[in-house]
Backbone as CSV, one residue per row, in Angstrom:
resi,resn,N_x,N_y,N_z,CA_x,CA_y,CA_z,C_x,C_y,C_z
1,MET,57.845,-156.636,40.369,58.235,-156.129,39.055,57.096,-156.162,38.036
2,PRO,56.250,-157.208,38.029,55.122,-157.190,37.081,54.217,-155.974,37.290
3,ILE,54.035,-155.568,38.549,53.207,-154.395,38.834,53.830,-153.151,38.218
4,LEU,55.155,-153.025,38.342,55.845,-151.871,37.773,55.705,-151.847,36.250
5,ILE,55.830,-153.004,35.618,55.697,-153.081,34.153,54.312,-152.640,33.715
6,VAL,53.287,-153.096,34.438,51.913,-152.710,34.106,51.716,-151.198,34.283
7,LEU,52.261,-150.642,35.360,52.141,-149.204,35.609,52.821,-148.398,34.509
8,MET,53.996,-148.843,34.064,54.714,-148.128,33.013,54.013,-148.283,31.667
9,PHE,53.418,-149.452,31.410,52.645,-149.654,30.188,51.443,-148.702,30.163
10,MET,50.804,-148.559,31.317,49.670,-147.648,31.438,50.106,-146.207,31.193
11,LEU,51.249,-145.843,31.753,51.765,-144.494,31.541,52.085,-144.266,30.078
12,GLY,52.594,-145.303,29.407,52.898,-145.191,27.984,51.669,-144.845,27.164
13,MET,50.506,-145.343,27.584,49.270,-145.026,26.868,48.834,-143.582,27.089
14,ASP,49.378,-142.948,28.128,49.078,-141.534,28.394,50.031,-140.600,27.644
15,MET,51.125,-141.157,27.118,52.159,-140.341,26.488,51.812,-140.042,25.030
16,THR,50.984,-139.056,24.835,50.614,-138.631,23.500,51.573,-137.547,23.010
17,ARG,51.487,-137.240,21.729,52.318,-136.177,21.170,52.020,-134.851,21.854
18,LYS,50.768,-134.676,22.263,50.365,-133.429,22.911,51.108,-133.234,24.238
19,ALA,51.418,-134.350,24.922,52.113,-134.250,26.201,53.476,-133.592,26.043
20,PHE,54.067,-133.736,24.862,55.381,-133.155,24.630,55.293,-131.793,23.937
21,THR,54.287,-131.599,23.082,54.138,-130.293,22.436,53.685,-129.228,23.430
22,ASP,53.083,-129.661,24.546,52.651,-128.711,25.576,53.832,-127.995,26.236
23,ILE,55.040,-128.549,26.048,56.237,-127.916,26.611,56.382,-126.506,26.050
24,ALA,56.090,-126.350,24.756,56.240,-125.041,24.116,55.220,-124.033,24.632
25,HIS,54.072,-124.524,25.106,53.017,-123.631,25.588,53.309,-123.106,26.995
26,ASN,53.979,-123.907,27.799,54.243,-123.495,29.182,55.635,-123.970,29.610
27,PRO,56.689,-123.500,28.930,58.048,-124.019,29.206,58.535,-123.735,30.620
28,LYS,58.174,-122.579,31.189,58.632,-122.234,32.537,58.094,-123.221,33.572
29,ALA,56.827,-123.566,33.450,56.214,-124.491,34.407,56.819,-125.884,34.279
30,VAL,57.044,-126.328,33.045,57.639,-127.642,32.813,59.059,-127.678,33.375
31,LEU,59.829,-126.616,33.109,61.207,-126.554,33.596,61.251,-126.551,35.122
32,LEU,60.373,-125.772,35.742,60.341,-125.707,37.206,59.962,-127.055,37.795
33,GLY,58.974,-127.697,37.203,58.547,-129.004,37.696,59.658,-130.037,37.598
34,LEU,60.400,-130.021,36.495,61.495,-130.973,36.311,62.649,-130.680,37.266
35,ILE,62.935,-129.409,37.491,63.982,-129.047,38.453,63.599,-129.550,39.843
36,GLY,62.316,-129.381,40.187,61.846,-129.857,41.488,61.996,-131.357,41.632
37,GLN,61.635,-132.100,40.579,61.685,-133.556,40.639,63.103,-134.112,40.549
38,LEU,63.896,-133.559,39.626,65.190,-134.159,39.306,66.343,-133.660,40.174
39,ILE,66.219,-132.458,40.714,67.327,-131.868,41.466,66.950,-131.599,42.930
40,VAL,65.864,-130.832,43.124,65.498,-130.413,44.480,65.110,-131.603,45.350
41,LEU,64.295,-132.500,44.825,63.805,-133.635,45.621,64.930,-134.555,46.093
42,PRO,65.849,-134.996,45.215,66.969,-135.812,45.707,67.824,-135.074,46.737
43,ALA,68.002,-133.762,46.537,68.790,-132.975,47.492,68.109,-132.941,48.865
44,ILE,66.773,-132.787,48.879,66.021,-132.796,50.137,66.153,-134.151,50.828
45,ALA,66.031,-135.229,50.044,66.140,-136.582,50.610,67.519,-136.810,51.213
46,PHE,68.549,-136.370,50.514,69.928,-136.523,51.017,70.100,-135.758,52.325
47,LEU,69.580,-134.541,52.356,69.708,-133.702,53.555,68.976,-134.316,54.739
48,ILE,67.751,-134.799,54.506,66.969,-135.423,55.584,67.677,-136.660,56.115
49,ALA,68.148,-137.507,55.201,68.835,-138.736,55.605,70.101,-138.426,56.399
50,TRP,70.791,-137.373,55.996,72.030,-136.975,56.688,71.728,-136.400,58.072
51,LEU,70.714,-135.525,58.152,70.365,-134.903,59.430,69.844,-135.932,60.431
52,LEU,69.069,-136.904,59.952,68.521,-137.929,60.841,69.499,-139.073,61.090
53,LYS,70.654,-139.014,60.416,71.691,-140.041,60.566,71.122,-141.443,60.336
54,LEU,70.413,-141.590,59.221,69.828,-142.886,58.892,70.921,-143.915,58.617
55,PRO,70.663,-145.165,58.929,71.610,-146.229,58.573,71.818,-146.237,57.054
56,PRO,72.984,-146.682,56.568,73.289,-146.642,55.135,72.196,-147.215,54.237
57,VAL,71.607,-148.341,54.624,70.608,-148.979,53.765,69.348,-148.119,53.653
58,TYR,68.946,-147.447,54.736,67.783,-146.571,54.697,68.124,-145.232,54.049
59,PHE,69.342,-144.778,54.253,69.827,-143.547,53.624,69.678,-143.665,52.107
60,MET,70.215,-144.762,51.569,70.160,-144.971,50.119,68.734,-145.221,49.647
61,GLY,67.946,-145.903,50.473,66.559,-146.181,50.100,65.723,-144.926,49.990
62,LEU,65.953,-143.971,50.906,65.195,-142.722,50.878,65.572,-141.887,49.655
63,VAL,66.862,-141.792,49.360,67.289,-141.024,48.185,66.825,-141.711,46.907
64,LEU,66.801,-143.037,46.910,66.331,-143.787,45.742,64.896,-143.409,45.387
65,VAL,64.043,-143.296,46.391,62.658,-142.889,46.150,62.620,-141.513,45.482
66,ALA,63.446,-140.605,45.981,63.462,-139.233,45.464,63.995,-139.152,44.039
67,CYS,64.789,-140.136,43.641,65.363,-140.136,42.290,64.409,-140.702,41.245
68,CYS,63.338,-141.341,41.695,62.390,-141.955,40.763,61.481,-140.891,40.138
69,PRO,60.869,-141.210,39.000,59.973,-140.244,38.352,58.655,-140.095,39.093
70,GLY,57.850,-139.164,38.649,56.534,-138.969,39.244,55.647,-140.186,39.040
71,GLY,54.782,-140.448,39.991,53.872,-141.581,39.877,52.714,-141.285,38.933
72,SER,52.203,-142.320,38.286,51.111,-142.137,37.322,49.829,-141.640,37.987
73,SER,49.652,-141.946,39.278,48.440,-141.498,39.970,48.446,-139.990,40.216
74,SER,49.592,-139.339,39.991,49.660,-137.886,40.175,48.730,-137.164,39.204
75,ASN,48.500,-137.754,38.045,47.585,-137.151,37.066,46.162,-137.097,37.614
76,VAL,45.756,-138.160,38.295,44.428,-138.211,38.895,44.330,-137.216,40.047
77,PHE,45.375,-137.153,40.861,45.384,-136.218,41.991,45.332,-134.775,41.492
78,SER,46.031,-134.485,40.386,46.008,-133.135,39.815,44.597,-132.777,39.356
79,MET,43.916,-133.739,38.782,42.541,-133.509,38.342,41.638,-133.234,39.540
80,LEU,41.795,-134.026,40.606,40.973,-133.849,41.803,41.244,-132.510,42.480
81,ALA,42.503,-132.033,42.372,42.878,-130.761,43.001,42.606,-129.571,42.089
82,LYS,41.933,-129.831,40.945,41.635,-128.782,39.956,42.925,-128.109,39.481
83,GLY,43.909,-128.972,39.192,45.179,-128.489,38.685,45.215,-128.511,37.171
84,ASP,46.414,-128.370,36.624,46.633,-128.387,35.184,46.984,-129.822,34.786
85,VAL,45.987,-130.597,34.374,46.188,-132.020,34.090,47.144,-132.234,32.919
86,ALA,47.064,-131.378,31.901,47.968,-131.495,30.753,49.422,-131.342,31.197
87,LEU,49.677,-130.388,32.086,51.020,-130.190,32.626,51.445,-131.402,33.438
88,SER,50.529,-131.966,34.201,50.820,-133.139,35.020,51.260,-134.314,34.150
89,VAL,50.522,-134.565,33.078,50.858,-135.664,32.161,52.218,-135.419,31.522
90,THR,52.477,-134.173,31.128,53.757,-133.819,30.505,54.916,-134.069,31.463
91,LEU,54.778,-133.621,32.709,55.846,-133.796,33.693,56.076,-135.269,34.021
92,THR,54.998,-136.033,34.148,55.132,-137.462,34.428,55.845,-138.170,33.291
93,ALA,55.452,-137.844,32.055,56.056,-138.474,30.881,57.538,-138.125,30.764
94,LEU,57.854,-136.849,30.888,59.248,-136.418,30.747,60.135,-136.980,31.859
95,SER,59.648,-136.914,33.104,60.459,-137.412,34.221,60.682,-138.917,34.111
96,SER,59.702,-139.639,33.572,59.846,-141.089,33.418,60.951,-141.435,32.431
97,ILE,61.135,-140.601,31.426,62.186,-140.839,30.437,63.538,-140.335,30.941
98,ILE,63.562,-139.126,31.485,64.827,-138.524,31.913,65.468,-139.298,33.061
99,THR,64.639,-139.772,34.010,65.207,-140.478,35.167,65.785,-141.847,34.810
100,LEU,65.506,-142.342,33.607,66.164,-143.563,33.164,67.682,-143.390,33.239
101,PHE,68.130,-142.161,33.000,69.562,-141.877,32.930,70.082,-141.101,34.148
102,THR,69.229,-140.238,34.738,69.690,-139.471,35.895,69.744,-140.321,37.165
103,LEU,68.844,-141.291,37.287,68.795,-142.111,38.499,70.104,-142.863,38.746
104,PRO,70.667,-143.563,37.735,71.949,-144.249,37.981,73.074,-143.290,38.361
105,VAL,73.095,-142.101,37.748,74.154,-141.135,38.025,74.070,-140.629,39.466
106,ILE,72.857,-140.236,39.887,72.688,-139.714,41.245,72.948,-140.796,42.287
107,MET,72.454,-142.003,42.026,72.643,-143.084,42.995,74.100,-143.517,43.092
108,GLU,74.849,-143.373,42.008,76.278,-143.676,42.071,76.974,-142.684,43.003
109,PHE,76.589,-141.403,42.889,77.146,-140.378,43.771,76.760,-140.648,45.223
110,VAL,75.491,-140.970,45.456,75.009,-141.231,46.820,75.692,-142.464,47.412
111,THR,75.873,-143.493,46.600,76.546,-144.706,47.065,77.961,-144.393,47.542
112,ALA,78.663,-143.573,46.754,80.026,-143.192,47.138,80.024,-142.359,48.416
113,ALA,79.071,-141.434,48.529,78.990,-140.571,49.717,78.671,-141.387,50.963
114,VAL,77.720,-142.299,50.862,77.338,-143.133,52.004,78.491,-144.052,52.402
115,SER,79.218,-144.565,51.416,80.370,-145.418,51.703,81.421,-144.644,52.495
116,ASP,81.659,-143.397,52.089,82.652,-142.568,52.784,82.201,-142.239,54.208
117,MET,80.911,-141.922,54.371,80.414,-141.536,55.695,80.347,-142.710,56.664
118,SER,80.007,-143.878,56.138,79.800,-145.036,57.011,81.031,-145.921,57.145
119,GLY,81.963,-145.768,56.193,83.139,-146.629,56.214,82.846,-148.024,55.702
120,ILE,81.653,-148.214,55.141,81.248,-149.514,54.598,81.365,-149.462,53.079
121,SER,81.998,-150.462,52.495,82.160,-150.501,51.041,80.846,-150.926,50.382
122,ILE,80.276,-150.029,49.574,79.014,-150.307,48.880,79.237,-150.114,47.386
123,GLU,78.852,-151.101,46.605,79.029,-151.019,45.158,77.714,-150.668,44.485
124,MET,77.813,-149.840,43.445,76.639,-149.421,42.690,76.779,-149.932,41.252
125,PRO,76.027,-150.981,40.882,76.121,-151.523,39.522,75.389,-150.635,38.513
126,VAL,76.063,-149.561,38.084,75.424,-148.576,37.213,74.928,-149.210,35.919
127,GLY,75.770,-150.026,35.303,75.396,-150.650,34.029,74.157,-151.520,34.155
128,LYS,74.118,-152.350,35.203,72.960,-153.232,35.403,71.697,-152.421,35.695
129,LEU,71.851,-151.328,36.450,70.694,-150.489,36.759,70.154,-149.846,35.494
130,LEU,71.047,-149.373,34.626,70.612,-148.765,33.373,69.893,-149.784,32.498
131,VAL,70.439,-150.995,32.418,69.806,-152.057,31.616,68.441,-152.405,32.187
132,GLN,68.345,-152.517,33.525,67.050,-152.849,34.137,66.037,-151.733,33.906
133,ASN,66.491,-150.482,33.990,65.586,-149.362,33.735,65.022,-149.420,32.321
134,ILE,65.875,-149.727,31.370,65.430,-149.806,29.974,64.448,-150.956,29.797
135,ALA,64.751,-152.105,30.428,63.890,-153.287,30.276,62.551,-153.126,30.984
136,LEU,62.580,-152.592,32.214,61.357,-152.508,33.021,60.574,-151.221,32.826
137,LEU,61.234,-150.173,32.317,60.577,-148.878,32.213,60.409,-148.416,30.775
138,PHE,61.509,-148.354,30.037,61.438,-147.797,28.688,60.614,-148.669,27.747
139,PHE,60.880,-149.975,27.723,60.151,-150.853,26.821,58.640,-150.886,27.108
140,PRO,58.216,-150.985,28.389,56.769,-150.904,28.660,56.173,-149.552,28.259
141,LEU,56.922,-148.461,28.484,56.466,-147.140,28.047,56.265,-147.114,26.539
142,LEU,57.257,-147.618,25.826,57.191,-147.642,24.359,56.047,-148.527,23.883
143,ALA,55.888,-149.692,24.523,54.816,-150.615,24.135,53.442,-149.981,24.352
144,GLY,53.274,-149.303,25.477,51.999,-148.638,25.753,51.708,-147.533,24.755
145,SER,52.728,-146.771,24.408,52.559,-145.679,23.451,52.203,-146.212,22.065
146,LEU,52.888,-147.268,21.638,52.605,-147.867,20.323,51.222,-148.512,20.299
147,PHE,50.855,-149.134,21.411,49.540,-149.771,21.512,48.428,-148.742,21.329
148,LYS,48.593,-147.588,21.971,47.585,-146.541,21.826,47.570,-145.976,20.415
149,HIS,48.746,-145.876,19.799,48.836,-145.311,18.449,48.138,-146.208,17.423
150,PHE,48.354,-147.518,17.529,47.815,-148.438,16.524,46.422,-148.977,16.900
151,CYS,46.091,-149.010,18.169,44.778,-149.518,18.606,44.160,-148.543,19.610
152,PRO,43.830,-147.334,19.175,43.367,-146.308,20.111,42.108,-146.668,20.895
153,GLU,41.134,-147.294,20.238,39.880,-147.622,20.926,40.097,-148.709,21.985
154,THR,40.832,-149.748,21.592,41.123,-150.820,22.553,41.981,-150.304,23.692
155,ALA,42.934,-149.446,23.352,43.828,-148.880,24.365,43.050,-148.067,25.391
156,ALA,42.034,-147.348,24.926,41.233,-146.537,25.845,40.512,-147.424,26.858
157,LYS,40.005,-148.566,26.392,39.316,-149.492,27.294,40.298,-150.124,28.281
158,VAL,41.464,-150.532,27.766,42.481,-151.140,28.622,42.967,-150.127,29.650
159,ARG,43.147,-148.874,29.210,43.621,-147.812,30.114,42.634,-147.586,31.258
160,THR,41.351,-147.660,30.960,40.331,-147.481,31.986,40.418,-148.573,33.045
161,VAL,40.595,-149.815,32.579,40.690,-150.950,33.500,41.958,-150.848,34.348
162,LEU,43.088,-150.591,33.682,44.361,-150.505,34.396,44.377,-149.318,35.364
163,GLY,43.702,-148.236,34.975,43.642,-147.060,35.833,42.985,-147.360,37.166
164,LYS,41.982,-148.243,37.137,41.297,-148.623,38.373,42.134,-149.589,39.212
165,MET,43.056,-150.290,38.543,43.862,-151.293,39.229,45.171,-150.727,39.780
166,ALA,45.618,-149.586,39.248,46.957,-149.070,39.558,47.172,-148.825,41.051
167,PHE,46.270,-148.056,41.648,46.437,-147.712,43.069,46.337,-148.942,43.967
168,PRO,45.315,-149.811,43.799,45.259,-151.016,44.630,46.493,-151.902,44.453
169,ALA,47.008,-151.980,43.215,48.185,-152.816,42.963,49.395,-152.307,43.723
170,LEU,49.585,-150.985,43.722,50.708,-150.403,44.453,50.561,-150.652,45.949
171,MET,49.346,-150.531,46.458,49.113,-150.761,47.880,49.323,-152.233,48.249
172,ILE,48.960,-153.141,47.332,49.182,-154.574,47.576,50.679,-154.858,47.634
173,LEU,51.418,-154.255,46.686,52.870,-154.429,46.664,53.492,-153.934,47.967
174,ALA,53.075,-152.751,48.407,53.597,-152.194,49.653,53.206,-153.067,50.841
175,ALA,51.963,-153.588,50.817,51.478,-154.415,51.922,52.259,-155.727,52.026
176,VAL,52.584,-156.314,50.865,53.348,-157.566,50.855,54.715,-157.357,51.492
177,PHE,55.400,-156.279,51.083,56.700,-155.972,51.663,56.564,-155.597,53.144
178,PHE,55.479,-154.905,53.470,55.257,-154.505,54.868,55.134,-155.734,55.761
179,LEU,54.368,-156.724,55.313,54.186,-157.945,56.091,55.488,-158.737,56.173
180,GLN,56.244,-158.738,55.082,57.487,-159.493,55.050,58.538,-158.895,55.985
181,TYR,58.519,-157.560,56.096,59.532,-156.867,56.910,58.885,-156.095,58.061
182,ARG,57.781,-156.624,58.586,57.023,-155.902,59.613,57.850,-155.660,60.874
183,LYS,58.713,-156.606,61.235,59.532,-156.425,62.443,60.525,-155.286,62.250
184,GLU,61.183,-155.266,61.075,62.150,-154.195,60.807,61.465,-152.840,60.759
185,ILE,60.266,-152.799,60.145,59.529,-151.538,60.057,59.102,-151.086,61.446
186,ALA,58.610,-152.027,62.260,58.168,-151.678,63.616,59.327,-151.157,64.454
187,ASN,60.490,-151.795,64.308,61.655,-151.390,65.104,62.239,-150.061,64.649
188,ASN,62.006,-149.713,63.384,62.593,-148.476,62.836,61.529,-147.509,62.331
189,PHE,60.278,-147.692,62.822,59.186,-146.881,62.285,59.370,-145.391,62.549
190,ALA,59.939,-145.063,63.693,60.131,-143.642,64.027,60.983,-142.954,62.973
191,SER,62.117,-143.557,62.624,63.008,-142.938,61.640,62.476,-143.068,60.225
192,LEU,61.908,-144.237,59.892,61.389,-144.445,58.534,60.168,-143.563,58.262
193,GLY,59.239,-143.542,59.205,58.040,-142.727,59.036,58.352,-141.251,59.016
194,LEU,59.228,-140.822,59.934,59.584,-139.404,60.013,60.305,-138.948,58.751
195,SER,61.287,-139.732,58.299,62.046,-139.341,57.114,61.163,-139.305,55.867
196,SER,60.252,-140.270,55.736,59.355,-140.300,54.575,58.391,-139.120,54.600
197,ALA,57.824,-138.846,55.778,56.886,-137.726,55.907,57.589,-136.397,55.639
198,LEU,58.802,-136.237,56.173,59.560,-135.003,55.944,59.895,-134.826,54.468
199,LEU,60.198,-135.929,53.782,60.507,-135.855,52.354,59.298,-135.362,51.566
200,ILE,58.130,-135.916,51.858,56.915,-135.532,51.135,56.549,-134.082,51.433
201,ILE,56.518,-133.737,52.709,56.136,-132.371,53.101,57.176,-131.358,52.625
202,GLY,58.452,-131.719,52.742,59.511,-130.829,52.275,59.434,-130.592,50.781
203,ALA,59.150,-131.651,50.027,59.022,-131.533,48.570,57.848,-130.636,48.207
204,MET,56.734,-130.823,48.892,55.549,-130.016,48.610,55.785,-128.552,48.963
205,ALA,56.438,-128.312,50.100,56.691,-126.937,50.539,57.650,-126.221,49.589
206,CYS,58.728,-126.895,49.208,59.716,-126.280,48.312,59.120,-126.007,46.930
207,SER,58.382,-126.969,46.396,57.797,-126.786,45.069,56.727,-125.704,45.086
208,SER,55.993,-125.599,46.196,54.997,-124.539,46.313,55.679,-123.179,46.366
209,GLY,56.757,-123.088,47.141,57.492,-121.837,47.229,58.089,-121.427,45.896
210,MET,58.670,-122.394,45.182,59.243,-122.107,43.865,58.166,-121.636,42.892
211,SER,56.992,-122.250,42.975,55.888,-121.877,42.081,55.393,-120.467,42.374
212,ARG,55.367,-120.110,43.656,54.928,-118.754,44.023,55.936,-117.719,43.550
213,ILE,57.226,-118.032,43.670,58.256,-117.112,43.182,58.124,-116.936,41.667
214,GLY,57.790,-118.035,40.981,57.597,-117.970,39.535,56.282,-117.335,39.129
215,ARG,55.438,-117.006,40.117,54.150,-116.350,39.882,53.245,-117.145,38.926
216,PHE,53.193,-118.442,39.171,52.313,-119.294,38.371,50.893,-119.247,38.933
217,SER,49.961,-119.683,38.123,48.563,-119.724,38.558,48.396,-120.791,39.632
218,ASP,47.277,-120.726,40.346,47.009,-121.714,41.393,46.961,-123.131,40.819
219,ALA,46.377,-123.277,39.637,46.255,-124.600,39.015,47.631,-125.186,38.714
220,VAL,48.532,-124.375,38.183,49.890,-124.829,37.864,50.646,-125.151,39.150
221,ARG,50.495,-124.287,40.160,51.192,-124.509,41.430,50.761,-125.820,42.072
222,ARG,49.461,-126.084,42.097,48.976,-127.334,42.677,49.541,-128.540,41.934
223,THR,49.592,-128.439,40.619,50.101,-129.548,39.808,51.555,-129.826,40.114
224,ILE,52.366,-128.781,40.199,53.792,-128.956,40.489,53.986,-129.518,41.896
225,VAL,53.200,-129.049,42.843,53.274,-129.578,44.213,52.993,-131.078,44.223
226,ILE,51.966,-131.496,43.508,51.588,-132.911,43.471,52.626,-133.731,42.714
227,GLU,53.110,-133.218,41.588,54.089,-133.948,40.786,55.390,-134.171,41.548
228,VAL,55.842,-133.155,42.250,57.091,-133.287,43.005,56.870,-134.118,44.274
229,GLY,55.664,-134.079,44.810,55.369,-134.805,46.039,55.035,-136.264,45.858
230,MET,54.694,-136.681,44.627,54.301,-138.070,44.385,55.319,-138.752,43.476
231,GLN,56.074,-139.660,44.030,57.074,-140.380,43.246,56.650,-141.826,43.015
232,ASN,57.292,-142.464,42.038,56.977,-143.838,41.665,57.613,-144.799,42.667
233,ALA,56.923,-145.041,43.756,57.448,-145.902,44.817,57.646,-147.328,44.330
234,ALA,56.810,-147.777,43.393,56.940,-149.141,42.865,58.291,-149.326,42.192
235,GLN,58.753,-148.289,41.500,60.054,-148.369,40.846,61.178,-148.466,41.875
236,ALA,61.072,-147.677,42.939,62.090,-147.717,43.989,62.134,-149.095,44.648
237,ILE,60.966,-149.684,44.890,60.903,-151.022,45.492,61.530,-152.051,44.559
238,ALA,61.233,-151.932,43.256,61.759,-152.886,42.269,63.277,-152.803,42.179
239,ILE,63.820,-151.590,42.194,65.277,-151.416,42.088,65.981,-151.909,43.351
240,ALA,65.431,-151.538,44.509,66.064,-151.922,45.775,66.076,-153.436,45.964
241,SER,64.981,-154.087,45.607,64.851,-155.524,45.848,65.348,-156.385,44.691
242,SER,65.707,-155.775,43.565,66.150,-156.531,42.396,67.421,-157.315,42.697
243,PRO,67.453,-158.616,42.379,68.666,-159.415,42.605,69.828,-158.977,41.720
244,PHE,69.528,-158.197,40.682,70.579,-157.732,39.774,71.176,-156.393,40.207
245,ILE,70.494,-155.682,41.132,70.980,-154.360,41.534,71.423,-154.400,42.995
246,PHE,70.548,-154.055,43.917,70.936,-154.013,45.329,70.546,-155.289,46.090
247,ASN,69.502,-155.966,45.606,69.050,-157.210,46.239,68.836,-157.028,47.737
248,SER,68.155,-155.926,48.081,67.964,-155.590,49.497,66.513,-155.222,49.767
249,GLY,65.821,-156.090,50.465,64.460,-155.774,50.868,64.432,-154.635,51.866
250,GLU,65.475,-154.541,52.706,65.538,-153.464,53.694,65.641,-152.097,53.017
251,MET,66.352,-152.027,51.898,66.477,-150.758,51.191,65.138,-150.309,50.625
252,ALA,64.217,-151.245,50.430,62.896,-150.911,49.900,61.960,-150.371,50.978
253,LEU,62.326,-150.503,52.243,61.435,-150.091,53.335,61.091,-148.600,53.302
254,PRO,62.048,-147.685,53.030,61.655,-146.277,52.922,60.613,-146.046,51.831
255,ALA,60.712,-146.782,50.727,59.741,-146.636,49.641,58.363,-147.125,50.061
256,ILE,58.333,-148.179,50.873,57.057,-148.712,51.356,56.376,-147.700,52.275
257,CYS,57.135,-147.167,53.219,56.575,-146.141,54.117,56.174,-144.905,53.327
258,TYR,56.999,-144.547,52.358,56.706,-143.385,51.516,55.386,-143.583,50.767
259,ALA,55.190,-144.772,50.185,53.979,-145.045,49.404,52.724,-144.883,50.251
260,MET,52.784,-145.364,51.472,51.617,-145.283,52.348,51.355,-143.847,52.818
261,LEU,52.399,-143.166,53.247,52.245,-141.792,53.733,51.948,-140.823,52.602
262,MET,52.510,-141.085,51.418,52.310,-140.214,50.261,50.821,-140.045,49.958
263,ASN,50.110,-141.147,49.937,48.689,-141.074,49.606,47.885,-140.391,50.707
264,VAL,48.248,-140.618,51.959,47.540,-139.974,53.063,47.751,-138.462,53.015
265,ILE,49.012,-138.050,52.856,49.343,-136.615,52.875,48.777,-135.900,51.644
266,LEU,48.929,-136.515,50.474,48.433,-135.860,49.254,46.910,-135.837,49.196
267,LEU,46.253,-136.883,49.699,44.794,-136.871,49.748,44.298,-135.786,50.701
268,THR,45.017,-135.590,51.808,44.675,-134.508,52.739,44.831,-133.156,52.055
269,TYR,45.907,-133.004,51.288,46.146,-131.768,50.538,45.012,-131.506,49.546
270,VAL,44.629,-132.537,48.804,43.541,-132.407,47.824,42.232,-132.069,48.522
271,TYR,41.994,-132.699,49.674,40.760,-132.438,50.422,40.643,-130.964,50.797
272,PHE,41.716,-130.401,51.326,41.670,-128.988,51.737,41.583,-128.062,50.535
273,ILE,42.199,-128.437,49.422,42.086,-127.632,48.202,40.643,-127.590,47.730
274,ARG,40.005,-128.754,47.678,38.622,-128.824,47.199,37.675,-128.123,48.186
275,ARG,37.958,-128.248,49.464,37.113,-127.592,50.472,37.237,-126.070,50.364
276,LYS,38.447,-125.603,50.090,38.683,-124.166,49.961,37.992,-123.591,48.742
277,ASN,37.894,-124.383,47.685,37.325,-123.904,46.424,35.807,-124.033,46.356
278,LYS,35.193,-124.592,47.392,33.736,-124.752,47.387,33.048,-123.395,47.563
């Protein structure tokens, strides 16, 4: 959880007024990106989990990842892919705020659906999840934004340091859970790895197709592909393992596999983009 708080504080320092005023400059791209993140991605995760007949705990874990907002590292990936960085920041900021409220609603629906399919009674503490989201996500976002507003020079230095720490911190978090649940991951790697990879590739393919139909520029299309393909795995791990919500380390396993595969797949995507543009 401390890692998640630091990541959200860092994102808060990126949330400038310009990130929101940019909506008026490119509303179609922002709307498409949000539809991809908030609607299409959870639907893809649900479909994959259903088709692969994942156990209830992994089913919910995979959809949980898809319900989370875009990861802060997506801004860096968009820059490396020569995308629209301003759009990337806008989508990350908006999805981080909107999913505070959409995540509990979608997960309540998924919990009920999984309970019906499996015959196992599963409770979804919507109120506690909303409170935890506000405490772990909204307040750090607000604190980061206020810090940048009142101490811009210091915030810029802190942002630089935290920016270098963000990716290693997420990998350390995933590694800790990986070591703790290595037997479960090894025994279920085929389904966990396949479902996570399909979610990432499916998200990228759908968002790319939607962007082409919308006739957006290559830079905008790449940004939307990256934004929809990169989710905040740290948030999914925090929610799944929280003693106040699901209190399930096993439910966090899809997020751990997702975090590792996400960076491999997206880095490969960026590599081919940069190679093509040389």
